[in-house]
N, C-alpha and C positions, 0 to 999 in steps of 0.2 A: 414508568418502565425504565429499569436500570440498564445503563449502557456502560461497558467497561472497555477501555482501549488497551490493547496488548501490543507491545513493541518487541518483535523478535530480534535478538541481537546475538551474533556469533563473532568470535574473535578471528577465526581462521579463514577469512576471505582470501581467495586465491589472488585477486588483483590488488588487495589492500588489506594486509593483515592488521588486525587491531583497529579496524575502521571505526567502530562505535566509540572508541576512546580518542579519536583524532581531535586535537584541540582547535576550536574555532572561537576566536575572540574571547579567549580565556575560559571557555567551558568545553567539556567533552561533547562531541556531537550528539550522543544519546541524550544528554541533558537538554539540548535545544529541542529535540523532537518531543521529549517528555513534557517539557513546559508548554510547548505549543498545544499538545493534546489536552493537557490539564486546563488550559485556558478556554476550551470549548465548553459552553454552557450545557451541552447535551451529554457530556462525558462525566460520569459519576466517579470514576476511578481510573488511574493509569498504572499499568504494570509492565515492567521490562522482563521478558522471558529470555533467559540465557543459559548456556551450559558452561560458562567461563567465570571463574571466581574473580578475575581481575575486573570484568565488567560489573559483576554483582557488587563488588566493593565500591566501585566508582559511583554506582547508582545510590547505594546506601549513604555515601559521603555527601551527596547533594540532597539527601532527604527523600529519595524516591523509594518506591516499592518494587521489589524484585522477586522473581521466582526462578529457582534453578530447575532446569529441564534436562532431559536425556541428551547425550551428545550424538545420538544416532539418527536424528531427524534429517530427512533429505530435503525438506522444504520448510520455509518459514511458517506456512500455514499449519503444518504438523506440530511445530513448536508452540504456536499460538493455541492450538487445540489442547495440548497437554496442560499448558498453564491455565486455560479457561475451564478445565473439566470440573473443578471444585468451586468455581466462582458462582456466587449467587447473582446472576444477571440474565436478562432476557436477550440482550444484544451484545455481541462481541465485535470490536472494531480492530482490524489488523492494520497497523500503521507501520510503514517501512521505516527502518531505523537510519536510513541514509538520505533522508530529505529534511534537513534542519530548517528549510524555508517553508515547509508545508503550513499553510495558515489554518486557523481554527474554522474559518468560513468553509473551507473545502471539507473538513471533517463533518461539519454540520450538514452540508449538502448530501453527503453519503449516508448519514444516519437517518435523516428526516423521513425518507420514503418508508422505512421500516416502522417508524412511529405512526405514520399516517395510514398504513394498510397492513393488516395482519397477514394478508396473503403473500406479501413479499418476503422471501427468505434470504435474499442476498442483494446487496447494492454496491455500486462502485461509481467511478467518475470517468468523464472524457473531457477533452479540451481540443479546440480546433487547432490543427497543426499550422504553425506560423513559419517554420523554416522548411524550405523545399527539400533540403537534404534529409530531414527527418522522415520524409515519405518513403525513401528507399533504404533507410537505415534499419537493418533487421533487429537492432537492439531497441528500437522504438516500436512498441506494439500498437497496432491500429485496431479500431473497433467500428462496426456498423450496427445500427440499431433500427428497430421498427418504428412505426408511427406513434407508438405509445411509450417509446423510450426504453424498450427492453432489447438486450443484446441479441443480434442475429449471429454474429461471428467475431472472433478476435484473430488477428494474424500478424505475423512479422512482415508479411508482404504488404504492398500498397493495396488497400481496399477502400472504396470500390475501384476497380480497374478503369482507367480512362481510355476510351477508344480514340479520342481526338488528341492532338498534340497538347491542347490546353488542359492542364491539370484541374480537376474540379476543386472548388473552393471549400467543399464540405468534407474533407478528410479529417478524421478525428483520431487523436492520440489517446490511448487508454492510460489512465493513472492507476497505479497498483495500490490503491487504498480500498479496503473491503469492509463492509459492515455485514455481519451475519446474525441471523437468529441462532442462539446458542445450540438449540437442538439440531438445526440444519448443519451447523459447523461440525458437530460430532458425527453426524451421518455422512457428511461429505468426505471427511478424512478417512472413513472406513471403506469408501468405494474404491474398487480397483482402478488403476490408471486407464484412461480411455485411449483409443487409437489416435484421435485428433490431438489430444494432449501430448502424446509421445511425439507426434510428427512436428508440432510447432514448439514443443517444450513450453507450453502455457497451461498451467493447471486449471485456470478458469474454464477452459474448454471441457474439462471433465463434467462440470455442472451442466453445460449445454447438452453434451452428448448423452447424459443420463436423463435429460428432459426437464431440468430445473431452470426456471427463468431468472435472469439477472437484470435488475433495474440499473440503468446507466444514466446518471445525471450530468448535464453539461456544466462545467465550471470555467471560470476565467483564469484560474491558477494554471501556470505552465511549469511542469516539474524542472527543478534544477537540483540534481542530486550529487552526491559524492561517490563516484565509482572508483577512482584512482587517486593517488596522493596529489597529482597535479590539479585536481578539482578543488582542493582546499582553499587556495588563494582566491579563486574566483568567488566561491561561496562566502568567504570572509568579507570580500568587498561588498557583496550584496547585503550581507547582514549589517555591515556598517552603515550602508545607505538606509536600511530599514530603521536602525536605531537612531539615526539623525533626523528622521521625519516625525 
């Protein structure tokens, strides 16, 4: 079963313009993400989807595959869907372009459930929150799952709510890596925005509100992304530590 990873990359980020091209230890960030995805044994092909010729040129220079997409997409998922429309693959993996430390093991964990069960249309990841500040940080999305590992809800609020002063130890952070069956991805991006999605500004809630199940696998990976220019130095230090091991 063929699985293709698509990395949505846009130049005009409001907090960090040109972010995919930010240099990290001698490589543009998009190259780190691309190479990590390509190193996963379950991924047959990696494609960068962008509307910017500067990003496209950079990807071509390091030997990567790129597809130019429309500049009107409101979400990365819409960009991924356009790039994937003509791809011959059963599984499409949406990999965020601002996580150069994302390991291949995490990608494998997101994809495997779709390989094991044809009834699963969408998979993603969670990891146990380690930093107390992340629990109340609205930029850190939380997720609760049922006994079978399927999502019950995603929120920017702290879920589950703790009645007592002691915070429960099993609060999980959602990791925005998604594996879709291609036919489901095409259907999903055609659905109107749901009320919960609009309230939380989380498009995965659209799937839940329309009755689609999302498999959520726990991983040990804890996201360290590049959101603003100040994050570059920290990620470079972490990359250097990884290269030294």
